[in-house]
C-alpha positions in Angstrom: 0.0 0.0 0.0 1.0 3.7 -0.2 1.5 5.7 2.9 3.1 8.9 4.2 5.9 8.1 6.6 8.7 10.0 8.4 12.2 8.7 8.6 13.5 11.6 10.6 11.9 14.6 12.4 11.7 18.0 10.8 9.6 20.2 8.6 7.1 19.2 5.9 10.0 18.0 3.7 10.5 14.9 5.9 7.1 13.6 4.8 7.7 10.7 2.4 5.0 9.2 0.2 6.1 5.6 -0.3 5.3 1.9 -0.2 4.6 0.5 3.3 3.5 -2.9 4.6 -0.3 -3.4 4.6 -1.6 -3.9 8.1 -3.6 -6.9 9.5 -5.7 -6.9 12.6 -4.6 -8.2 16.0 -6.9 -9.2 18.8 -9.7 -6.6 19.2 -8.8 -4.7 16.0 -10.2 -4.0 12.5 -8.6 -2.8 9.3 -10.1 0.1 7.4 -9.5 1.1 3.8 -9.0 4.8 4.2 -11.1 7.0 2.0 -10.1 10.3 3.6 -7.7 11.5 6.3 -7.7 14.9 7.9 -4.7 16.9 8.8 -4.3 18.2 12.4 -1.8 20.3 14.3 -0.9 17.2 16.4 0.3 15.6 13.1 2.8 18.5 12.6 3.9 18.2 16.2 4.6 14.5 15.7 6.4 15.2 12.4 8.6 17.8 13.9 9.5 15.8 17.0 7.8 18.4 19.3 5.4 15.6 20.4 7.3 12.5 21.0 5.7 9.1 20.4 6.8 5.6 21.7 7.3 4.4 18.1 10.6 3.8 16.3 11.2 5.6 13.0 10.1 5.2 10.2 6.3 5.4 11.0 3.1 6.6 9.4 1.6 9.8 10.8 -2.0 11.0 10.9 -4.7 10.9 13.7 -8.1 11.1 11.9 -9.8 9.4 9.0 -12.8 7.7 7.5 -13.3 4.7 5.3 -14.6 1.2 4.9 -13.8 -1.9 7.1 -12.0 -4.6 5.1 -10.9 -7.0 7.8 -12.1 -7.9 11.3 -10.4 -9.8 14.1 -12.2 -13.0 15.1 -13.0 -11.8 18.6 -14.7 -8.5 17.4 -18.4 -8.3 17.3 -20.7 -5.5 16.2 -18.5 -4.5 13.3 -18.5 -6.2 9.9 -16.6 -6.0 6.6 -18.2 -3.3 4.5 -19.2 -1.0 7.4 -18.4 2.7 6.8 -16.7 4.2 9.8 -14.9 7.3 11.0 -12.2 7.3 13.7 -9.9 9.6 15.6 -6.9 9.2 18.0 -4.3 7.3 15.9 -0.8 8.3 15.2 0.6 8.2 18.7 0.9 4.6 20.0 0.1 3.0 16.6 0.5 3.7 12.9 -1.5 6.7 11.6 -4.1 7.5 9.0 -2.1 8.9 6.1 -2.2 5.6 4.3 -4.4 3.4 2.0 -5.2 1.1 5.0 -5.1 1.5 8.7 -5.5 -0.8 11.7 -7.5 0.5 14.7 -9.0 -0.9 17.9 -12.6 -1.8 17.3 -13.7 0.6 20.1 -12.4 3.5 17.9 -14.6 2.7 14.9 -17.6 5.0 14.9 -20.4 4.5 12.3 -20.3 7.1 9.5 -23.5 9.0 9.0 -24.9 8.1 5.6 -25.7 11.7 4.6 -22.2 13.0 4.8 -19.1 12.3 2.6 -16.0 10.5 3.7 -14.1 13.7 3.6 -16.6 15.4 5.9 -16.6 12.4 8.2 -12.8 12.4 8.5 -12.8 16.2 9.2 -15.1 15.7 12.2 -12.5 13.7 14.2 -10.0 15.5 16.4 -11.4 19.0 15.8 -14.9 18.2 17.1 -13.9 15.9 19.9 -11.5 18.6 21.1 -14.3 21.2 21.0 -16.7 18.8 22.7 -14.2 17.9 25.5 -13.5 21.6 26.0 -17.0 22.8 26.1 -18.9 19.9 27.8 -16.4 18.0 29.9 -14.0 20.7 31.0 -16.1 23.9 30.5 -19.5 22.5 31.7 -21.2 24.8 29.2 -24.9 25.3 29.9 -27.7 26.4 27.6 -28.2 30.2 27.7 -24.6 31.0 28.6 -22.4 33.2 26.4 -19.2 31.6 25.1 -16.3 33.3 23.3 -14.2 31.2 20.9 -10.8 32.7 20.7 -9.6 31.8 17.2 -12.7 30.8 15.4 -11.6 30.1 11.8 -9.5 26.9 12.3 -10.8 23.4 12.5 -11.3 23.4 16.3 -12.7 26.9 16.3 -15.3 26.2 13.7 -16.2 23.1 15.6 -16.5 25.0 18.9 -18.8 27.6 17.4 -21.1 25.0 16.1 -21.2 22.8 19.2 -21.7 25.7 21.5 -24.6 26.9 19.3 -26.1 23.4 19.2 -25.9 23.3 23.0 -28.0 26.5 23.3 -25.3 28.9 24.0 -24.9 32.4 22.7 -21.6 32.4 20.7 -19.0 35.1 20.1 -15.8 34.6 18.2 -12.5 36.2 17.2 -10.6 35.9 14.0 -7.5 37.5 12.4 -9.0 38.1 8.9 -12.3 39.6 7.7 -12.8 36.9 5.1 -13.8 34.4 7.7 -16.5 36.6 9.4 -19.5 35.7 7.2 -18.8 31.9 7.4 -18.5 31.9 11.2 -21.8 33.8 11.5 -23.4 31.1 9.2 -22.0 28.5 11.6 -23.7 30.1 14.6 -21.6 33.0 15.9 -23.7 36.0 16.7 -20.8 38.4 16.5 -17.3 37.9 15.1 -14.4 40.3 16.1 -11.3 40.8 14.1 -8.6 40.9 16.8 -6.1 42.6 14.5 -8.3 45.7 13.9 -10.6 45.8 17.0 -10.3 46.1 20.7 -11.5 42.6 21.7 -12.1 43.4 25.4 -14.1 46.5 24.6 -16.1 44.7 21.9 -16.9 41.8 24.2 -17.8 44.1 27.1 -20.1 46.1 24.8 -21.8 42.8 23.5 -22.4 41.6 27.1 -23.6 44.8 28.7 -20.3 45.1 30.5 -20.7 41.6 32.2 -18.3 39.5 30.2 -18.8 36.0 29.0 -19.4 32.8 31.0 -16.7 30.8 29.1 -13.8 31.5 26.9 -12.6 28.6 24.7 -8.9 29.6 24.3 -7.0 28.2 21.3 -3.8 30.3 21.8 -3.3 30.2 25.5 0.2 31.9 26.0 -0.9 34.7 23.7 -4.4 35.5 25.2 -4.9 34.1 28.7 -4.0 37.3 30.4 -6.5 39.2 28.3 -9.1 36.4 28.8 -9.4 37.4 32.4 -10.8 40.8 31.3 -13.3 39.0 29.0 -15.0 36.7 31.5 -17.8 37.5 34.0 -17.4 36.8 37.7 -17.2 33.1 38.1 -16.3 32.7 34.5 -14.2 29.8 33.0 -11.3 29.8 30.6 -10.7 26.5 28.9 -7.2 26.4 27.4 -6.9 24.0 24.4 -4.0 25.4 22.2 -0.6 26.4 23.6 -0.1 29.6 21.6 3.2 30.9 20.2 5.2 30.8 23.5 6.0 28.0 26.0 4.8 30.0 29.0 2.0 32.3 30.1 1.8 34.9 32.8 -1.5 35.2 34.7 -2.3 38.2 37.0 -3.2 36.3 40.1 -5.0 39.2 41.8 -7.3 39.7 38.9 -8.0 35.9 38.6 -8.9 35.8 42.3 -11.1 38.9 42.2 -13.1 37.3 39.3 -13.4 33.8 40.9 -11.9 32.7 37.6 -11.4 29.1 36.7 -8.5 28.5 34.3 -8.8 24.9 33.0 -6.4 23.0 30.8 -7.2 19.9 28.7 -6.0 17.2 26.4 -8.5 14.8 24.7 -5.9 12.0 25.1 -6.9 12.0 28.8 -10.4 10.7 27.7 -8.8 7.5 26.4 -9.8 5.6 23.2 -13.3 4.7 24.4 -13.9 8.3 25.7 -12.8 9.9 22.4 -15.0 7.4 20.4 -18.0 8.2 22.7 -17.6 11.9 22.0 -17.2 11.3 18.3 -20.4 9.2 18.3 -22.2 12.2 19.8 -20.7 14.5 17.2 -21.6 12.1 14.4 -25.2 12.0 15.5 -25.3 15.8 15.5 -23.8 15.8 12.0 -26.5 13.3 10.8 -29.2 15.7 12.1 -27.5 18.6 10.3 -26.8 20.4 13.6 -23.0 20.6 12.9 -20.9 20.1 9.8 -17.2 19.9 9.0 -15.8 23.0 7.4 -13.2 21.9 4.8 -10.8 24.5 3.5 -8.5 22.3 1.3 -8.7 18.8 -0.2 -5.5 17.3 -1.6 -4.2 13.9 -2.7 -2.4 11.9 -0.1 0.8 12.2 -2.2 0.7 16.0 -1.5 0.9 15.7 2.3 3.9 18.0 2.3 1.9 20.8 0.8 -1.0 20.1 3.2 1.4 20.6 6.2 2.7 23.8 4.6 -0.9 25.1 4.4 -1.5 23.9 8.0 1.3 26.4 9.1 -0.4 29.3 7.3 -3.5 31.2 8.0 -6.3 29.0 6.6 -10.0 28.4 7.0 -11.4 25.1 8.1 -9.9 21.5 7.8 -7.4 20.1 5.3 -8.2 16.7 4.1 -6.1 14.1 2.3 -7.6 11.6 -0.1 -5.6 8.4 -0.7 
């Protein structure tokens, strides 16, 4: 089969499209013929060596995908050859999804809604489970609350806007370019603020009658968490998902105390394989009802994975999807 592997850590140039051994299932596993694989920041972190995995080089990268089951271990029930599935959470302890075929644990295989494409299904994966974990599990978002998505135009940002709206929240968002504003409003954001041209704190205070928001979903923690304290209401929560451009962040303790602020950190990997799959099932059901949808910005052949990672590092809208 064809796959994208790395033989050393580095930039997009280390991604090699080449022949690789076709996988076969072990106990509790299934094999999926990959129809689409989405590109995520974690893939770039694994590629560069910033996120170390227990595997030996060379290995296949990629965390998310969708396709058709082609082989099932004898001890697996409830999944059959020919089933269409989506999955998330590969590429760390096992081979990834940038390949013609992938092996995964049966618990990770989530039925694909029949009314969406394989590309759309693959793009739900990590972006929507991350947003779900942030809003529901860590942020305890309630219907009627106001949430601000800091960085709304990326994969997780567009997912967070839609999920928060589907959960009954009032949604505000920030972006760095005006071209995304109309799309984010279509996805459920009531107001979208360009952080490059507007005073975000003043705009949010104006939109909330001076009270601030109940929850900030922060996708660039080290860049924004200090300002986030001025954006939340008393008792507000800040859920930190993305690290931002710097390794450390400074928080004014006095201000945090005065607001009864909760600053929460998260990683979907803490949910485990079964937990991620449970969240992905919830998301898939929402997608089947039309309550959420994947926003795809670019679709490229698997052989152009290097270009996909170059785009990932640039300002872009929505998800990047590879088609084997």
